[in-house]
Each structure stands twice: as structure tokens, then as C-alpha cells.
C-alpha positions in Angstrom: 0.0 0.0 0.0 1.2 3.5 -0.7 0.9 6.5 1.6 -2.4 7.7 0.0 -4.1 4.3 0.4 -3.0 4.1 4.0 -4.3 7.6 4.7 -7.6 6.7 3.0 -8.1 3.6 5.1 -7.1 5.3 8.3 -9.6 8.1 7.7 -12.3 5.5 7.2 -11.5 3.8 10.4 -11.5 7.0 12.3 -14.9 7.9 10.9 -16.1 4.5 12.2 -14.6 5.2 15.6 -16.3 8.6 15.6 -19.7 7.1 14.9 -19.3 4.6 17.7 -18.4 7.4 20.1 -21.5 9.4 19.0 -23.7 6.4 19.7 -22.1 5.9 23.1 -22.7 9.6 23.9 -26.4 9.4 22.8 -26.8 6.3 25.1 -25.4 8.0 28.2 -27.8 9.1 30.9 -27.7 12.7 32.2 -26.2 11.4 35.5 -23.3 9.7 33.5 -22.7 13.0 31.7 -22.6 14.9 35.0 -20.1 12.4 36.3 -17.9 12.8 33.2 -18.1 16.5 33.4 -17.3 16.5 37.1 -14.3 14.2 36.5 -12.9 16.7 33.9 -13.4 19.6 36.2 -11.7 17.8 39.1 -8.8 16.9 36.9 -8.4 20.5 35.8 -8.5 21.7 39.4 -6.1 19.1 40.7 -3.6 19.6 37.8 -3.6 23.4 38.5 -5.1 24.5 35.2 -6.0 28.2 35.1 -9.5 29.1 34.1 -10.1 32.3 32.3 -13.2 34.2 33.4 -14.5 35.9 30.3 -18.1 36.4 31.5 -19.6 33.5 29.5 -18.6 31.0 32.2 -21.6 32.1 34.4 -24.0 31.5 31.6 -22.7 27.9 31.2 -22.9 27.3 35.0 -26.5 28.6 35.1 -27.4 26.4 32.1 -26.0 23.3 33.8 -27.7 24.2 37.1 -31.0 24.5 35.2 -30.5 21.1 33.5 -29.5 19.5 36.8 -32.7 20.9 38.5 -34.8 19.6 35.7 -33.2 16.1 36.0 -33.6 16.0 39.8 -37.2 17.0 39.6 -38.2 13.9 37.5 
């Protein structure tokens, strides 16, 4: 196989992987999504990452709080 054929096949495989990941995301419950998000935030805090506060952060926090409240009221 030449380089172009290898690239073609690898791109096809990555598209298949991407579709599987999309299916897995669709199948996740809201609780599982919260757990993943919290794990990412904990990792960022524990590794000392700096978070820029550009004003849009509060909008995101409020949106997540609203979603969480809706989920917990079910």
C-alpha cells in the first residue's frame, strides 16, 4: 500500500470510531454525563489549570444548574 491508500483507510477507520463514540454519547444518561463533566473539572483543578473568566462562564454554569434541577425533579 502506498501512503495515500494508508491515509484513505485510516480516515475510514477514524470515521467508524467517531460514529461509535457518538452512539455511546447518545446512550449516556444525564447522570453519567454529569459524572464525566465533574471528573474533567476535578482533573483540571487538581492539575492546576487556570480558568479564564470571560463572563460567559456564568452562563454555562447557570445552564448546567437548570439542567440538573430539571433532571432531579423527575
